[in-house]
C-alpha positions as CSV (number, residue, x, y, z in Angstrom):
1,M,53.7,14.8,32.3
2,K,51.4,18.0,32.3
3,R,48.3,15.6,32.7
4,F,50.2,13.8,35.3
5,S,50.7,16.8,37.3
6,L,47.1,17.3,37.2
7,I,46.1,14.5,38.6
8,L,48.5,14.7,41.5
9,G,46.8,17.8,42.3
10,I,43.4,16.2,42.9
11,M,44.7,12.9,44.4
12,P,44.8,12.7,48.3
13,R,48.0,14.2,50.0
14,N,49.3,10.8,51.3
15,F,49.3,9.1,47.9
16,R,51.0,12.3,45.8
17,A,54.4,11.5,47.2
18,S,54.3,8.0,46.3
19,A,53.1,8.6,42.6
20,A,55.8,11.3,42.5
21,S,58.2,8.9,43.6
22,L,57.0,6.3,41.0
23,L,57.0,9.3,38.3
24,G,60.8,9.8,39.0
25,V,61.5,5.9,38.9
26,A,59.9,6.0,35.7
27,A,61.7,8.5,34.1
28,G,65.1,7.1,35.5
29,M,64.2,3.8,33.7
30,I,63.5,5.7,30.7
31,T,66.9,7.4,30.7
32,C,68.8,4.3,31.2
33,L,67.1,2.4,28.7
34,G,68.0,5.1,26.3
35,T,71.5,5.4,27.8
36,G,71.7,1.3,27.7
37,T,70.9,1.4,23.9
38,A,73.2,3.8,22.7
39,M,76.1,1.9,24.7
40,A,74.6,-1.3,22.8
41,Q,74.8,0.7,19.6
42,D,78.6,1.9,20.1
43,A,79.4,-1.8,21.3
44,V,78.5,-3.2,18.1
45,W,79.5,-0.4,15.8
46,P,80.2,-0.5,12.9
47,Q,77.0,-2.0,11.6
48,R,77.4,-0.4,7.9
49,A,79.8,1.1,5.7
50,V,82.0,3.8,7.1
51,K,83.0,6.7,5.0
52,I,86.3,8.1,4.7
53,V,86.8,11.6,3.2
54,V,90.1,12.2,1.8
55,P,89.9,16.1,1.5
56,Y,92.4,16.2,-1.4
57,A,93.0,14.7,-5.0
58,A,93.9,10.9,-5.4
59,G,97.3,10.0,-5.3
60,G,99.0,12.3,-2.8
61,S,100.2,11.5,0.7
62,S,96.6,12.0,2.6
63,D,95.3,9.5,-0.1
64,T,98.3,6.8,0.5
65,L,97.3,7.1,4.5
66,G,93.6,7.1,4.1
67,R,93.6,3.7,1.8
68,L,96.1,2.2,4.0
69,I,93.9,2.4,7.0
70,S,90.7,1.8,5.2
71,V,91.8,-1.6,3.9
72,G,93.1,-2.3,7.6
73,L,90.0,-1.2,9.1
74,T,87.7,-3.0,6.7
75,E,89.7,-6.2,7.8
76,S,89.6,-5.9,11.6
77,L,86.2,-4.5,11.8
78,K,84.4,-6.4,9.5
79,Q,82.5,-3.7,7.5
80,P,83.5,-1.5,4.5
81,F,85.5,1.8,4.8
82,V,85.0,3.6,1.9
83,I,87.3,6.4,0.7
84,E,85.8,9.6,-0.9
85,N,88.3,12.0,-2.4
86,K,86.8,15.5,-2.1
87,G,89.5,18.2,-2.6
88,G,89.6,21.9,-2.6
89,A,90.3,25.0,-0.2
90,G,93.4,22.9,1.2
91,G,91.6,20.1,2.7
92,M,89.0,22.7,4.3
93,I,86.1,21.4,2.0
94,G,85.7,17.9,2.7
95,S,86.7,18.4,6.4
96,Q,83.7,21.1,7.1
97,Q,81.5,18.5,5.3
98,V,82.6,16.2,7.9
99,S,82.3,18.3,10.8
100,K,78.6,19.1,9.9
101,S,77.7,15.3,9.7
102,A,76.1,13.2,12.4
103,P,78.4,12.1,15.1
104,D,77.8,8.5,14.9
105,G,81.1,7.0,13.6
106,Y,80.0,6.5,9.9
107,N,81.7,9.9,8.8
108,L,85.4,10.3,9.3
109,V,88.0,12.4,7.6
110,I,91.8,12.5,7.1
111,S,92.7,15.6,8.7
112,G,96.0,17.1,8.8
113,V,98.3,20.2,9.1
114,A,97.1,22.1,6.1
115,S,93.3,21.3,6.8
116,H,93.7,21.4,10.8
117,V,96.2,24.1,11.2
118,I,97.1,26.2,8.7
119,G,93.6,26.4,6.8
120,P,91.8,27.7,10.1
121,S,94.4,29.9,11.4
122,E,94.0,32.0,7.8
123,N,90.0,31.2,7.7
124,P,88.8,31.1,11.4
125,K,85.4,31.4,10.2
126,V,85.1,28.2,8.3
127,Y,85.4,25.7,11.6
128,D,87.2,25.7,14.6
129,P,90.0,22.8,14.4
130,L,89.6,21.6,18.1
131,K,85.7,22.4,18.9
132,D,84.2,21.5,15.5
133,F,85.9,17.9,15.3
134,T,86.8,14.9,17.3
135,H,90.6,13.9,16.8
136,I,90.9,10.1,16.7
137,A,94.4,9.1,16.1
138,M,97.5,10.4,14.5
139,L,98.9,8.6,11.4
140,G,101.8,10.2,10.6
141,G,103.5,12.1,7.4
142,P,106.6,13.0,5.2
143,P,108.7,16.2,5.2
144,I,108.0,19.0,2.3
145,V,110.3,18.9,-0.5
146,L,111.8,21.6,-2.9
147,A,112.0,20.2,-6.0
148,V,112.8,21.4,-9.7
149,N,112.4,20.0,-13.2
150,A,115.5,18.0,-13.8
151,Q,116.3,19.5,-17.1
152,L,116.8,23.1,-15.4
153,P,120.7,24.2,-14.8
154,I,119.5,24.6,-11.1
155,T,121.8,22.0,-8.7
156,D,121.0,23.7,-5.2
157,L,119.1,25.8,-3.3
158,K,121.8,28.6,-4.0
159,S,121.5,28.3,-7.8
160,F,117.8,28.1,-7.5
161,I,117.4,31.5,-5.4
162,A,119.9,32.8,-8.1
163,Y,117.7,31.4,-11.0
164,A,114.4,32.9,-9.8
165,K,115.9,36.2,-9.3
166,A,117.2,36.3,-12.6
167,N,114.2,34.9,-14.2
168,P,110.1,34.9,-13.7
169,V,109.5,31.8,-11.8
170,S,106.2,30.4,-10.7
171,W,106.1,27.4,-8.2
172,G,103.5,24.8,-7.5
173,S,102.0,23.5,-4.3
174,P,99.1,20.9,-3.7
175,G,97.0,24.0,-3.0
176,K,96.6,27.2,-1.0
177,G,96.5,26.5,2.7
178,T,98.5,23.3,2.5
179,H,101.7,22.5,4.0
180,G,103.6,23.1,0.8
181,Y,102.2,26.0,0.1
182,L,102.8,27.3,3.9
183,I,106.5,26.3,3.1
184,G,106.8,27.7,0.0
185,E,105.6,31.1,1.3
186,A,107.5,31.0,4.1
187,F,110.7,30.4,2.0
188,E,109.8,33.2,-0.3
189,V,109.7,35.7,2.6
190,M,112.7,34.2,4.4
191,S,115.2,34.1,1.2
192,Q,113.5,37.4,-0.2
193,T,112.9,35.5,-3.4
194,P,109.9,37.0,-5.5
195,M,108.1,34.3,-7.0
196,Q,104.5,33.5,-8.5
197,H,102.4,30.5,-6.6
198,V,100.4,28.4,-8.8
199,A,97.6,26.2,-6.8
200,Y,96.8,22.8,-7.5
201,K,94.1,20.6,-6.3
202,G,96.7,18.0,-4.6
203,G,100.5,17.2,-5.1
204,S,100.3,14.7,-8.1
205,P,99.0,17.2,-10.4
206,A,101.7,19.9,-9.4
207,V,104.2,17.1,-9.8
208,A,102.9,16.2,-13.2
209,D,103.3,19.7,-14.5
210,T,106.5,20.2,-13.0
211,I,107.8,17.4,-15.1
212,A,106.0,18.6,-18.2
213,G,107.9,22.1,-17.8
214,H,104.8,24.1,-17.2
215,I,106.0,25.3,-13.9
216,P,109.8,24.9,-13.2
217,A,109.4,24.0,-9.2
218,L,107.2,22.9,-6.6
219,F,106.6,22.4,-2.8
220,T,105.2,19.3,-1.8
221,T,105.4,16.3,0.4
222,L,108.6,14.3,-0.3
223,S,106.4,11.0,-0.5
224,T,104.4,12.6,-3.6
225,A,107.3,13.4,-5.5
226,S,110.0,10.8,-4.3
227,A,109.2,8.1,-7.4
228,Q,109.8,11.1,-10.0
229,I,112.9,12.1,-8.1
230,Q,114.4,8.8,-7.6
231,G,113.4,8.6,-11.5
232,G,115.4,11.3,-12.5
233,K,112.6,13.5,-13.5
234,L,112.6,16.2,-10.8
235,R,115.7,17.2,-8.9
236,A,115.2,17.4,-4.9
237,L,116.8,20.4,-3.8
238,A,116.1,21.1,0.0
239,I,113.7,18.8,2.3
240,T,112.1,20.1,5.7
241,S,113.1,17.3,8.1
242,S,115.7,18.0,10.7
243,K,118.1,15.9,9.4
244,R,119.0,13.9,5.9
245,L,117.2,10.5,5.3
246,P,118.5,7.3,4.8
247,E,116.5,6.9,1.4
248,F,117.7,10.3,0.2
249,P,121.3,10.7,1.6
250,N,122.1,13.4,-0.9
251,V,119.3,15.8,-0.6
252,P,120.2,18.3,2.2
253,T,117.8,20.3,4.3
254,F,116.3,23.3,4.5
255,A,118.3,23.8,8.1
256,E,121.8,23.0,7.0
257,Q,121.3,25.4,4.1
258,G,120.8,28.5,6.3
259,Y,116.9,28.1,6.9
260,P,116.6,26.5,10.7
261,K,113.1,27.8,10.8
262,L,111.9,25.5,7.7
263,I,111.8,22.2,9.8
264,A,108.5,20.4,9.3
265,L,106.3,17.3,8.9
266,T,103.5,17.2,7.0
267,W,101.4,15.1,9.4
268,F,98.1,13.5,8.4
269,S,95.3,12.1,11.0
270,L,91.9,10.5,11.3
271,S,89.2,12.5,12.7
272,G,85.5,12.8,12.9
273,P,82.7,15.3,13.9
274,P,82.3,16.9,17.4
275,G,80.5,14.5,19.9
276,M,81.3,11.4,19.1
277,S,81.2,8.3,21.5
278,P,84.1,7.6,23.8
279,A,83.5,4.2,23.1
280,V,83.8,4.5,19.3
281,V,86.7,6.9,19.3
282,E,88.6,4.5,21.5
283,K,87.8,1.4,19.2
284,L,89.1,3.4,15.9
285,N,92.4,4.7,17.8
286,K,93.1,1.1,19.0
287,E,92.5,-0.3,15.5
288,T,94.2,2.2,13.7
289,R,97.3,2.2,15.8
290,K,97.8,-1.4,15.4
291,I,97.4,-0.8,11.7
292,M,100.2,2.1,11.4
293,Q,102.7,0.1,13.7
294,S,102.3,-3.3,11.6
295,Q,105.3,-4.1,9.9
296,V,103.7,-4.0,6.4
297,A,102.6,-0.5,7.3
298,K,106.1,0.6,8.4
299,D,107.6,-1.0,5.4
300,T,105.2,0.9,2.9
301,L,105.6,4.2,4.7
302,A,109.2,3.9,5.1
303,K,109.6,3.8,1.3
304,Q,107.8,7.3,0.8
305,S,109.9,8.6,4.3
306,M,106.6,8.9,6.2
307,E,107.0,8.8,10.1
308,T,104.3,7.3,12.3
309,F,103.1,7.8,15.6
310,D,101.6,5.6,18.4
311,W,99.6,8.3,20.4
312,D,96.1,7.7,21.9
313,S,93.1,10.2,21.2
314,A,94.2,12.7,23.8
315,R,97.6,13.1,22.9
316,F,97.0,13.4,19.3
317,T,94.5,16.3,20.5
318,Q,97.0,17.8,22.5
319,Y,99.3,17.8,19.7
320,V,96.8,19.2,17.4
321,G,96.8,22.4,19.8
322,E,100.5,22.4,20.1
323,E,100.6,22.7,16.3
324,L,98.0,25.7,16.2
325,K,100.3,27.5,18.6
326,Q,103.6,27.1,16.6
327,W,102.3,27.5,13.3
328,A,100.0,30.6,13.6
329,P,102.9,33.6,14.0
330,M,104.5,32.2,11.0
331,I,101.0,31.9,9.1
332,K,100.6,35.6,10.0
333,T,103.7,36.7,8.6
334,V,103.0,34.9,5.4
335,K,99.7,36.6,5.1
336,S,101.0,39.9,5.6
337,D,103.7,39.6,3.0
338,N,101.1,38.8,0.2
């Protein structure tokens, strides 16, 4: 370009305008070619395997949803969508890994309220949950349940509080920064019941330790503990849904037992790094919504008390912002009391 400018300088004046015009046309053609190539690549995406990071241990709600959509996307888009479990820090380790990857659509993450609302509110220096991600599709999720070892002499929330005040009680969660952790900490504050939190790398290990008697209680997603509740190894004392669930009609809500602020859904979603192509985002959103609204998915998720959502990416991104505003005050309260 510099050399061309020097040539223009020694040309007769009447030729300079034409030459400069040709240079502009050439530059425009190069830009169009680049844009055209990118659009063509977006149109045929994906052309190879896509990795979906589940930032928690296998077996939990995020893993269930991740594997559900990975199977569906593999079938509909004719390329492998491969799950990689990378737990730790309430989902923030795996999420941060994806946030720093190339925005080409080949690295995605199962995001959610823990990794994109609770964690960033507690540790804002790790990443910005809105600016550092492209939010693609809302999947859905279950409420949180407080469950205890069925062998304990605890039958309801009132007797649990009495037991915890009379005995040293520890409770497990899927990890510090998860929704189960937040609800457990909030319950401690609201009920004025001092207990010891034990962080696990996922809900399934916490369930196993509660059944084994290593800890007496846990706060985790209902879907993670539902089989053990139905099997009689765990006793559910309260759930964070707004009303009782058809699958568990005998399990009362926190709200009806005097804790109206403990109404929450542990939602999970599909996100990617910032700057993803709108065409790829739209394709992923469309296909994911088809999967989540299919009868097979609805039947599967109903058994785990999961609610689904049929939102475009813009509505989902707006929801993430709404959740940040709603939960930030409670997160600050929990932190100040720890």
